[in-house]
N, C-alpha and C positions, 0 to 999 in steps of 0.2 A: 401414370400421370403424364399428360402432354405438357411439354415445356416449350413455350414459344418465345422467340427472341426478338420479335419485331419491336421497334421503339414504342408502338402504341400499347404494347402489353407491359411496358416497364413503368414502374411508379416513380414519381418525383417527390422528394422530401423538401420541405421548407428549411432553408439554411438558418433562418433567424430564430427558429424555435429550438430551445435547448432544455434538457432536463437532466437530473442526476441518475436516471434509470440505467441500470447495468454498467455503472462505473466500476472498473476494477480497483479493488483496494489492496491487492497484493503488491508489494514493492519489489521491483526487479533489481538484481545486483547491478552496480554501476560498471560501466565499461572502463577499460584501462585508460583510454584517452581522456575521458572525463575526470577520472581520478588524478591523472597526471596534471591536468589543468588546475584542479583544485589545490593540489600540492604546490604547484608553482606560485599560485596566489598566496597560499599560506607562507611560503618561503619568503616572499616579498615583505609580508607583514613581520615575520620573524627577523628579517634583516633590518627593518626599520627599528624594531625594539632593541636589537643588538647595538645598532649605531647610537641610539639614545642612551643606553645604559653605559656603554664604553666611553661615551662623551662625558657623562657624569663622572665615571671612574677616572678619566684623564684629569678632570678638574680636582679630584681628591688626591691625586698622586703628588701634588706639590706640598700637601700638608701631612701625608701619611708616610710611614716607612715602607720600604720596598716589599717586605714580607707581608705586610697588611694589604698592600695593593695586589700582590700575587694571589692572596687568599680571596680577596673580593673578586678578582678577575675569574677565578675558578668558580666561585658561587654564581656569578653572572652567567658564565658559560653553561653551567648545569641548569640553572633556572630557565634560561632561554630555550635550551634544547629539550628539556624534559618537563620542567615545572610549568612553563607557559602552555604547551599543548595539552598537558594533563588537566590544568585548571580550565582552559577554554572548552574542551570537549566535555568535561564533567558539568560545568555550569550551563552550557547550551544544549545538553543532552545529545551530544554527538555532532554538532553543527559548528565548525569553525568558520571563519570569514570566507575562506576559499570554497568550502563545501556549500556554504549558503549561496554564494554566487553561482556555483555549478549545479545547484539543486540536489545536493547529496546529503546523506546523514549516516552516521555510524550507529548501528544498533547491535544488540546481542543476537546470537543465533536463533533465539526464540522470538525475536521481534521486539523485545523490550528495550527501554533506554539503557545506555551504558552507565556504569558506576565509576568511582574513582579507580578501582582496581583495574578494570578493563582499559580505561584511558591511560593509566600509568604504564601498563604492559605495552600498549601500542606505541606510546612515546619512547619508552626505553628501547624497544626493539627497532624503532624508527631511526635512532641514532646510528645503529649498526647498519641497517638496510639502506637508508637513504643518504647518509653522510659518510660514514666510514668506507662503505663499499660503493659510493657514488651512485646509488640507486640501482645497481645491477642486480643485487639479490632481490629487492622488492619487485623489479620488473619481471625477473624469471619466475618468481613465485606467483605473481598476479596472472601472468600469461598461462602458467601451467595449471592453476587452480580453476575449476569450472565456475566458481562464484567470484573469481577475481580477488582472492584473499592473498595478502602478503603474510610473512612470518608473524608479524605482530598480531594480525587478525586471527591466525590459526592458534596461537598460544592464548590470546585473550578471549577467544570464543565470540568474535564479533564479525560483522560484515558491513561493507559500505553499500548502501542502496540508493536508488533514485527516490527523492522525496517529493517530487512534484506530481500531483495527481493527474490522472488521465483527463483529457478534455471530455466534457459531458456530451452525451449523444443526443441527436434529435429524437423526438418522440415518434412512435410508430403511427403511420397514417390510419384513418378509419378503414375498417374492413367492410367490403360490400355485404349487403344483407344476406344474399344467398350463400356466400362463402362463410360468413359468420355462423349461419345456421348449420352448415356442415361441420365447422370446427367444434361447435358445442357438443356434437355427438361423437367426435373422433376420439380414439384412444391415443393420447400423446404423453402418457406418463413415463415412458421409457427413454426419453431423450436425455442423453448425458449433458452435463453442464458445459464441457468444452465445445460441444457441437452447437449448443444454444448460443454461447458467446460468439462463436465464429459467424453464425447467421446474423446475430445482432450487429456485429461490426460490419458485415457486408451491407446490410440495410442502411446503416448510418453513413456509408461512404459511396452510395450508388451515384451521387451527383458529381463525384470527382474521379471515378474509375474510367478507364478506357472502355469504350463500348464492347470490344471483343473480350477483354478480361472480365468485364461485368457480367456478360452473358455466360461465359465459361464457368466462373465461380458460382453464379446463381444456379446453373444447371447441376453442378457437382454437389453443392450443399443441399439442393432440393432432392436429389437422388438419395443422399445419405439420410435425410429426414424421412423420405417416403418409405425407406426400409423399416422404419421404427414406428410409423404412424399408420393407423387403419381406421376406417376404410379409405380408399383413394378419394381425392377431391373431385369435384365436378369436372367434366371434360373441358379441355381448352384453357385451364387456369395457368397463367404465367408463373414462372419459378419464383419471382420476387413476391408476387401477391400470395402465393402459397406459403412462403416463409413468414410473411407478415401475419397471415391468418393463424398459423400455428403458434407463433410467438405471442400474439395478442391473447389467444385462448389460454395458453400456458400461464401467462401473467395473471389473467383473470382468475384462474383456478387457484393459483398460489395465494393471491390476495384473499379469496374466499376462505381458503384453508386457514390462513393466519387469523382472520376474523372469527372463525369457528373456535380456534384454539383460545383466543383471547376471551370470547364469550364463555366458554367452558371454565376457564380459570376464574373468571369473575363470579360465575354461579357457585363454584366450589368455595370461594372465599365468603360469599354471602351465606351459604349453608353452614359453614363453620362458625360464622359470627352469630347465627340464629340458633345454633344447637345448644343443648343443655351443657352446663359447665362440667357435668359428669360424663358427657359423651366422649368417646375416644377421639373423634375428629373435631372437638371443640377447640377454638382458638382463643377463648376467653379465660381470664384468670378468675379464681374464686373471689366473689365480692366480700368486702369486710363484714363482720358480724354486726347486727343491728345494735346501735348504741355504743359501739366500740370507737375509741379515739384512734383515727387513722394515723395520727402522728406518733403513737406509741409503738415502740419496737418490742415484739413479743420475746 
């Protein structure tokens, strides 16, 4: 396949058109800097709550005994350090005020929302990691762990992830008729998903890439795709148009496959509904006997 890099052979995508196609749904672990920012914001909120509670406690000190004041001070301290983070992360499904501002969320290792147990373990270990040890243990653990987990996350089975979805990509441009005819006969079923996503991201960013990087990336991805697609495209096709043709045809085939699966499922459901009640594949229940009162329980 010939890959030409002249500007005339490079496609231009409209920036105003957007779609949800090929948006990544996997949530990536949050970086240490972003987690630190979210923690500082949460610390400010916690400090404001502390100030309000101790201000109320100071007002009660004039009418209560010293032992009662000390007991209330301990309750307030524990509630602010452990109870407040536990309640907030449980009720908001892992999104405190700081994490909400930073676009983060705490989830279980399997991706599900955290429960009271996970939130309590994180808050309890957070007292030791972030306050008793002045954040040193949490920093070392987060930097050493490939997913940025601190000790509380390791014991609770949780991870902090970025919760903001990726920006939608522009749609693929129409493929020329001769190139579309070639793509309909090509064997493109062996393309791995990571390679497809890399090609899709390149096509979505062609208008912001440096011309040299754009040509180099296009040629490299086109060469990887060409090793898995046969036959070769018509002579003189540019790398970007070649990738667009392959991606468009792959999407068309996948859409057709899903329609076929849905149609087959609907036919099977209709066949079960129309089958005799004594058939093995029937989905109907036995009808009540003629003249029987359906309200009576046998």
